[in-house]
N, C-alpha and C positions, 0 to 999 in steps of 0.2 A: 909204145904201149907197155904198160906195166903188167906183164904176165904174172909176176910174183904177187902183186897186190890182188889180182883176180883170184889166184890160188888161195890166198889168205882169206878172202871173203867167203869163198866156197867152203873152205875148211871150217870156218866158224859156223856156217849154216848147217852143214851135214855132220860135223863132228869127226870127220875122217880126213887125214891128209892125203891128197892125191898127188902122186909124183909123175904119173903118165898123163900127159896133156891130151891123149887120145882115148883115155878111159871113159867108158860109157857112164855118165853121171847118174842116170836113172838106176843103174845096177848097184850103185853105192849109196843111194838114199836121197837123191834130189827129186822130190815129189812136186806136185803142182803148187802147194802152199809155199814150199821153200823156193821154188822158181820165182814166184811173185815177190818174195822177200829179196831174192837175188837181184831181180830187176830194179827194185827200189834202191838197194845198196849201190848197184852199178851206176844208176842215174845220179845219185848223190856224189859218189866218189869221183866220177869222171865228168860231171856237169853236162850230161847229155840227156836226150829224151829217147827212150826206146818205144817206138810206135807199136800199136796193136798188130800191125802187119808183120812185125818182127818177132812176135810171140809164137814162134814155130818150134816144134821139137828139134828140128835140125839145127837151129841157132843155139840151143842150150844143151845139146847132147854131150858135148865134150868141152873141156877148157879151151882147146884149140879153136873150136867153133865160136865160143864166147869171145875169145881174144879177137878173132876176125870181125865179129859184129861190132864190138866196142871200137876197134880201130877204124872201121868204116864210119861210125858215128862221130868219132873225134875228128877225123880228117874232114868229114862233111861240114862239121861245125866250124872248123878253122877256115875252110874255103869260104863259107858263107860270111864269116866275120871279116875276112880279108876283103872280099868283094864289097861288103857293106861299107867298110872303112874307106875304100877307094872312091865310093860315091859321095862321101861327105866332103 
């Protein structure tokens, strides 16, 4: 998982570089509109789908939480692709 790339995307969106991956992103400017933009950027960057069920404050409260969510999505996609290819 590319934590550095996620930090870059967030820095672009809120205009502040975040060094502490446990920093509360709401307190430094990640509002609801920026969160939607973040979701779009993450989906495009990592070729994943973030479901409506994943749009929880807890998942986007810190860089650490976002990295966890994206890691789960990437691993899930890789497992699905592997299983699908095995069936072919």
